[in-house]
C-alpha angles and dihedrals in degrees: 000000000000127000140130110288107276106272126233100172123264109331114249116238122235136186089265089064091069086079090058089055091049092051093049090048091051090055094046096048093042091055094043088057090048089058090055092047092047091051089053089049094243087120116045140179124041120339127182119194128219095201108144095020098072094115092066100058093036095050097044099042091049087067096053128093125228092258094052119097132235124206117185143175132247089281090069111123091105095048091051094049097049091042089061104259102148116256088228092057093047095047092047088053090051088054091049093244126156088236090065122110090256095035089258092291097107107040124187097339100046109052112158134173121171093187091067093034090244105153104187174323101236118195096196115086106248091004094124095056098077089041089058092048090051093050091049092047090052091050091049093049091048093046093239120159097232141129125207116212112203119195122197139150127253089256088071090065088075092057125094091234090066094059095040092048096048092045094052094041090053094042092052095034092233123184098249126138107203110206112191111194099206105194092161097244129078095202099306100340119099116229092236090058096050107037125057087200107042094182100097093183088059090055090053091047089058086072092053091256116143103245131187134183114227136188099250093191093065111072092196092055090047091052093048093050093044092049091054093046095046091049093051093044093048090049090062100261093129131244124338130202129214120192100203108197106212142139136226113226094202132058121281090264138346088269095053116109087199100219095150100071129071113237090226090058091052091048090051092054092045087063086066094054104162093217094052091044095055092041090056093050093047090049092050090056093046093245095124134022137177093283094050092047093047091051090049092050090049092050093049092046090052091051092050093045090051091049092051092048090049092050094046090052092048127108133246119237112266115251090238089063095058092103094044112121090020104135099189133033133186103244095193 
């Protein structure tokens, strides 16, 4: 039940694919600004960047409907942006402002927006997997035509939640699309040093879940694979699993000294930059030129600038609200 996604040759680009480029560029520029803001201590706490992996979230989310759900990890800025969570709301959350999507209480790792059905932002490795299964079970019991897309890194495959979640989703034929973002390193541990079976699609197939490996650096391939999987899942054929082979260009987090990767390896993967790859193909077909790209960069820069200004003008939560939302207190 596992194999590379059925091939159809390199996917032709169309004018509609310019939007995929714009979305990836939004994620890249947003996060690049976050690096600057983090360095100036305007953003604090832990922060994990998605730079290099933009094709995965962009390609998968483009195949989802507004009623579908998205569950992500702590490296979720890109998923939130392409899902439709406003850049203002995300940046305000990064600043710890009340105007943020989680009222400033979650920060970088806990973005949440019920209006777009974006359910985290989960700081615990593998923590989103049972959440996704629960959402899908609720949809199945209520007879709702929905799919839940669950994103997680390859490090989550070593967690018990992974096996429990896939088993139950397969057993109950739940409408879950499991999206494993395999960037080869769970923090600083290489996949080949932590898994006796490094084929993650094969692990999923052991639970009778249709599983495909996909080039996660090619947004068109990601979209094609996701479209097939979403269609099958929505049609009642149970959960599907995509092993999206990708790579993060930056360290695991802003605190990571990154001593576990060879610089030559990083440089090699940078040559496969998903943004540059799609830009080149769109240029070759005459669908974008310097003027179009400059206008796109200007539009994205204006959105990011506006988000930063909004966050900087935001307000901190009043001290008297610190116990708000607390559901239990020790009365001793």
